[in-house]
C-alpha positions in Angstrom: 0.5 14.5 -23.5 3.2 12.5 -25.3 1.5 9.0 -25.4 -1.9 10.8 -27.1 0.3 12.7 -29.7 2.6 9.4 -30.7 -0.8 7.6 -31.3 -2.0 10.5 -33.6 1.2 10.7 -35.6 0.9 6.6 -35.8 -2.7 7.0 -37.0 -1.8 9.6 -39.6 1.2 8.1 -41.0 -1.1 5.0 -41.6 -3.1 6.9 -44.5 0.2 8.8 -45.8 1.1 7.6 -49.1 4.4 9.0 -49.6 6.8 6.4 -48.3 9.3 8.9 -47.0 7.2 10.5 -45.1 5.9 7.7 -43.9 8.9 6.7 -42.5 9.9 10.3 -40.9 6.4 10.3 -39.4 7.0 6.5 -38.2 10.3 7.4 -36.3 8.7 10.9 -34.5 5.9 9.0 -33.3 8.3 6.3 -32.0 10.4 9.1 -30.4 7.6 10.7 -28.8 6.0 6.9 -27.6 9.7 6.7 -25.9 9.3 9.9 -24.1 6.3 8.9 -23.0 7.5 5.8 -21.3 10.6 7.8 -19.9 7.8 10.2 -18.1 5.2 8.4 -17.3 6.0 7.6 -13.4 5.6 5.0 -11.2 3.9 6.2 -8.0 6.5 7.4 -5.0 7.8 5.3 -2.5 7.8 5.5 1.1 9.7 2.9 3.4 7.7 2.3 6.3 9.0 2.5 9.6 8.2 -1.1 11.8 7.9 -0.6 15.2 10.8 -2.2 17.2 12.9 -2.3 13.6 11.4 -6.1 13.5 9.0 -8.5 12.6 7.1 -9.6 15.7 4.9 -13.1 16.5 1.6 -13.1 17.6 2.5 -14.1 20.9 5.1 -11.4 21.2 2.6 -8.2 20.9 -0.7 -9.0 21.9 0.0 -8.2 25.3 2.3 -5.3 24.0 0.0 -3.6 22.7 -1.8 -1.2 25.6 2.2 -0.5 26.6 2.9 0.3 23.0 0.0 3.0 22.9 0.5 4.3 26.0 4.1 5.2 25.4 3.8 5.9 21.8 0.2 8.2 22.2 -0.5 7.1 18.7 -2.9 4.5 17.5 -1.6 1.0 15.9 -1.8 -1.0 12.6 -1.0 -4.6 12.9 0.0 -6.0 9.7 -0.3 -9.7 9.4 1.5 -11.1 6.9 3.1 -14.6 6.0 6.5 -15.5 4.6 4.4 -17.8 1.9 1.9 -15.3 1.0 2.6 -13.4 -2.4 -0.4 -11.1 -2.1 1.5 -9.9 1.1 3.9 -8.5 -1.9 1.0 -6.7 -3.4 -0.5 -4.9 -0.3 3.0 -4.0 0.7 3.5 -2.1 -2.5 -0.1 -0.3 -1.5 1.0 0.5 2.0 4.5 1.9 0.7 3.1 4.4 -1.8 3.8 7.8 -0.7 0.3 9.3 0.2 -0.2 5.8 2.5 3.1 5.7 3.9 3.6 9.1 5.1 0.2 9.1 6.6 1.1 5.7 8.1 4.7 7.1 9.2 3.1 10.5 10.5 0.5 9.2 12.5 0.3 5.3 13.3 2.7 2.8 15.1 3.0 0.1 12.5 3.5 -3.6 13.7 4.1 -6.1 11.0 3.5 -9.7 12.6 4.3 -12.7 11.7 1.5 -15.5 11.2 3.1 -18.0 8.9 1.9 -20.9 10.7 -1.2 -19.7 9.8 -3.6 -23.1 11.1 -1.8 -22.2 14.4 -3.4 -19.0 14.8 -6.6 -18.8 12.2 -9.2 -19.4 15.1 -7.5 -16.7 17.8 -7.3 -14.2 14.7 -10.4 -14.6 13.4 -12.3 -14.6 17.0 -10.1 -11.4 18.4 -9.4 -9.5 14.9 -11.9 -10.4 12.5 -9.0 -11.4 10.3 -9.8 -15.2 8.4 -6.5 -14.9 6.0 -3.3 -12.8 5.2 -2.6 -10.1 4.2 -4.4 -8.6 6.9 -4.8 -4.9 8.6 -6.3 -4.7 12.0 -6.3 -1.3 13.6 -6.4 0.2 17.0 -7.7 3.2 18.2 -5.6 5.4 20.3 -7.3 4.3 23.3 -6.1 0.5 22.5 -9.4 -0.4 21.4 -9.4 -2.9 18.0 -11.6 -1.0 15.6 -13.3 -4.4 14.0 -15.1 -2.9 11.4 -12.2 -1.5 9.7 -10.2 -4.4 9.8 -9.2 -5.2 5.8 -8.2 -8.9 4.5 -6.8 -9.7 1.5 -4.9 -8.0 -1.3 -7.3 -5.9 -2.8 -7.8 -2.9 -0.1 -9.4 -0.3 -1.6 -6.8 2.8 -1.5 -9.4 5.6 -0.7 -11.0 3.7 1.9 -7.3 3.0 3.5 -6.6 6.5 3.0 -9.5 7.8 5.0 -9.3 5.6 7.9 -5.5 6.4 8.0 -6.5 10.3 7.9 -10.0 9.8 10.8 -8.1 7.8 13.5 -4.2 8.6 13.0 -2.7 11.3 15.8 -1.1 13.9 13.3 1.1 17.1 14.6 -0.3 18.7 11.9 -3.9 17.9 11.3 -4.1 16.7 7.6 
């Protein structure tokens, strides 16, 4: 509301002929605009709990997926990233948004997998996970089966689609 009001006052001021009024209106417009900027919120963030509190390598996690699912009774998200990947920062911001992060925390096991040596893993990732680059998200249902059609690659992961998948396949104590 303050942003449009500031814009209206600024436009009105353009047509004002009295210099004193013009100065007053510009000042008021600036004050409204500053309040608008202060009030404009960035999305709330949630810190996602990473399984075992550490980043794992592909070799460490592959045989553990069935064990983790049996123990935790929740589906798994494998988040493939690389230390050299700038796009990974963007996807991590999206994953930590409140509406996404809370769904992940409540209904999923989140495992961060370092594939920085991508050439070493490239063929294997494509064959078994449908992953052809980083960042990527691979989803396992609560029976331990990879759900390849939902594998997401790249930083432009549609937020609505991600939320829909998280809600549909997550295991929640109180259904959302």
